[in-house]
N, C-alpha and C positions, 0 to 999 in steps of 0.2 A: 105608820110614821117611819118606825124602824125599819120597814121592807124597803120604803122610798130610800133612806139611807144606803141601805145597802147595795141596791140595784146603781146608785151614782157610784158608789165606790169601784164598781167591776166596769161601769162605762167610762171611754174616754169624752176629751170633749165633741169629737166626730159620731157620737153614737155607736163607735166600735168597740166591742169587748177589751177591756184593758189587759186582759191574760194573753189574746190574741195580737194586739199589738207589739206585745214585748217578745212573742216569740219568733217574729220576723227577723230572719238573719239580716246583720249591718254588711252593708257592700265590702266587698274583698280585695284589697289591693295587694297587689303581687310585689314583693320585696328580694331584694338582691341578698348574696350572703351578708353583707354588712347589717342589713335590714333597712337601707334604703328604697324607693322604690324603682321597680325593676322599667326599662324601655317600655313603651307600649307599644302596641301593635303599628301605629306608624313608625315608629322609629326601627321596629324591626324589619319593614318592609322595605324601608331607605337602605339599610345595611345588607341587603340580600340585592337589592338592586347595584348597588356599588361593587360588591363582590362579584357580580356578571360582569360588569364591565369592566373591573379589573382582568377576571379571564377572558374576554374577548379582547381585549387589549394584549394581554402574553402572548394569547393564540397568535395574533396576525403577527407579532415579533416573531416568533418560531416559525410562521411560515415565509415569512419574508427571509429569515437567516438560513432554513432549508433553501429556497429559492436562489439565493445568491452561494450558497456553497456548492449549487447542481451547477450554477454558472462558472464558479472558479473552476471545478473539475471538470468540465467542458473544455475550458480554456487552455488550462494545463496541458491537457490529453491534446489538445490541436497545436499547443505551442511545440511538445515533445516532438509529433511527429513532423511537424514544420523543421524544428533542427536535425532529427533525423535524416530527413532528406537533404537536407542542406549539408551535411556531414556525408553522405553519401556521392553526392555530385561532387564535392569537393576530389574526394577518393576516386572517382571516376575519371577525374578532367587531368588528375594527375597520371593516369596510366593510360592516358591517350597515346602520348608520347612512346610508348615501350610496343606499344599497339600497333601502333602505323610502323614501328620499325619491323614486327614480327610481318605484318601484310607484306612489306617489300622484300625479306627475305623468302615468305611463300611465292612470290612471283616469280623469282628468277630462274633464269634457263640454267639448269644443269650443263647442258654444252657447254656453254663459255663460262660457267663458273668454277669454280675448282672444289673439294669438298675442304680444303683448308678455311678459306675465305668464308665458307656457308658456316663452319664451324665456329671461328673466331665472330662471325656476327652474331651467331645465335648467343654463344658466351656473352659478348656484348649487351643484346636485349635482356638477358639474365639477370646482368649485373645492373644494368637501369632499373628494371622491375623491384629488385629488390629492395634495392636503395630506396624507393619510392613506396612501397610497402611499410619496410621500419619506420620509415618518417614519419607513418600514421599507425604506428602502433604495433607492428606485426614482428615478430619473436621466433624463428626457427630453435627449435629443440633436437638437438642431435646427441645425446647422451652416454656418448661411447665412455666408459671407465668409471660412469657415476653408479651410483647406489639402486638398482630396481624401486621406483616409485611407483606403485599401484594407480595414483590419482593422476599420475602423469605419463606414466607408458603404458604401453600395451604388449604383453609376454606372449612371443606366436611361437618360442622355443627355448630349449637350453643347449647348455654345451660345457665340457668340464672346465671348470675353473684348476690353472694352475699349481694355486696356491691358497691358502685359508683365508687369506688377506682380500683374495679377490671373488669368494663367496660372496652371491648377490649382489654380485654388479652387472653391467652390460656389456657383453662382449661386442655384438653386432648390431648394427639398426636398418632394419628392412627399409623404413618409410618413416624420415624425419616429421616430429609433432609442429605444431605452432600454437603460439599463443596471443592473443590480441590486448595489450593493454593489461596485461596478467590473469588476463579469461583464458582459459582453454579451447582452444577452438578444434585442436586434434591430436590426440595423443602420439607419442612417438610408438613405432611399432618394430622391438625389439629382440633380440636375444641375450637370455639372461646366464651367465654362470654360476655354475653349481661344483661346491669342493667336493668332492668324494675322498676320505683319506684311508691310503694304500693298506695300511696295517690294521 
């Protein structure tokens, strides 16, 4: 009788030893730092899908932005080239009349035209052409008496300066220079004065 009671004590209602039933671990519930149950696997999958969707959306925005910028760059380049071509065309149009004058003087008969008339005609064309180019932004540089500036002048020789005040100034100009709207086109080729103390 005592053995039967002891056996019943070690068995549960299903006939499984009570010690084995107590040894089975309880289901583990994952929790976050606050102790609340964490998202289940379905919640994590939804979050991953959401992030992938956001990534795809941002990538599409970036690709569209890159394409728009490329189109903008090409349009600006095309407009710049067109504006440059229009500017050149306007300048060429303005010098057509002086070119016509040059052509007329180039085909005169020297037998019936005296040299004074030719010289006056060439001087007139030069003035007209210079006026046209000046109006477009061309400025000649004839820096006689100015201080030598290596950024704007090219020294081709030196000559003595009469006084120390003229040391480093331009004595003569072999070839005038030009700027166009402030940009140097050609430096003036000059002779620079140098003062030497005789004492």
